[in-house]
N, C-alpha and C positions, 0 to 999 in steps of 0.2 A: 431241661430236662439233661441228668449228667450221663456222661458220652466215658466211654474206657476206649480208649487206644491201644487196638494187639497189633502186637509184631506177628509177621506172619514167620514159620524156621528159614524160609530159605533166605527171609530179610534182613541178615545180622551184617551187615556187610558196613553197615553206616553209625552200629553203637559204639562208642568213641568211649576213653575211661571218664567222661566228662560226663555223659548219660546214664552210663553204668554206674555210677558213687554218687554223682550228684556233687553239686556247686560248693554247699555247706560240708560236706564232707572233705570237701579237696582242701578247700580253706583252713576243715580241722587238721587236717594233716601237715599243712605246711605251717599251721604252729605246734604241731608234735615237732616237727624237723628243725623247726626256730629251739624249743626245746634241746634237744638233741646238741646244735651246737653251742648250746650255753653250757653242757656240761663239760665241755672241752677248755671254756676260758678260767683261768687261774683264778683265785681267790682276792688276788691282791693285798693291797698292802692298807687299804682303807680308803682306796683313789676312785672317786665316779663309778666306774660301770662294773669293777664286783659286783657292786649291791644286786644288779641283774642273774649274776648265777650262782651268789649267795644267800640269797636270801627269796626275791621274788621268782625264781625259776622254780626250786624244790616246790615251793607252794602251789606252782603253777599243773605243775608233776602229779599231786594228788587231786586237784580239782579235773585235767586230763584221762588219770587214770580211771577215776567213777566215772565220767560220762561216754566212755568208750563202753564201759563194763555195761551202762544203760544200755548204748545202741546196740550192745554186741545181745542182748536182751527182747529187746523192741524188733528187732531184726530178725529173731530168729520167732518169734511171735508171729510177728508179719508174713514168718517165711511157709508161718503152718498152716496158713490160713489164703495163700494162694495157689494157682498152678503153673507148669509150663515155663515159660519165659521170666515170666517175674520171678515163680521161686528159683530159678536158675542165678537170678541180678540178685534178689538178699542173699544167695549162696558166694557169689563176690565179696558185697558190702561185708558179711561174715568174714572173708580169707581177712579182705580189707583190715575191719577194725583190727581183728585178731593179728595180725600184721604187725597195725601202729602200735598195738598193747604188750607182744614183746618182745617189739623191739626200744620201746620204752622202760620197759622193765630193763632190760638186759642195760642202758646204758645208765639206769637211775640208779638202777640196785644195790650197787655198792655206796653207792654216797648215804642212802637210806640204813643198809645194813650197818653200816659206821657209826650215826646217829645212835642205832637201838643198840650199838653192842655197847658203846660206851655212858 
């Protein structure tokens, strides 16, 4: 038998970011922060770690953008089917994913526009 756990509106004191957004989205946000940090690494002179910032991170950023867009779409679809607390949870997820997407585009946008203009 499938049982759904519901919280009463007055019992929201124990809701944390981990419970609200979920562990996989938090790990995904850590990956976004890692890519944001790689945006500041210099391209280097061909030694070692420059490969991460010059080749791996741009490809990873494109994939992350697609996953964030898909998660935004799925969260909006699931939000339309829920009520009350679950609807609020999905609204927070939409804000979470949207802020990650805007931040990622703001940091990596100049890199991709320079690729498209050259």
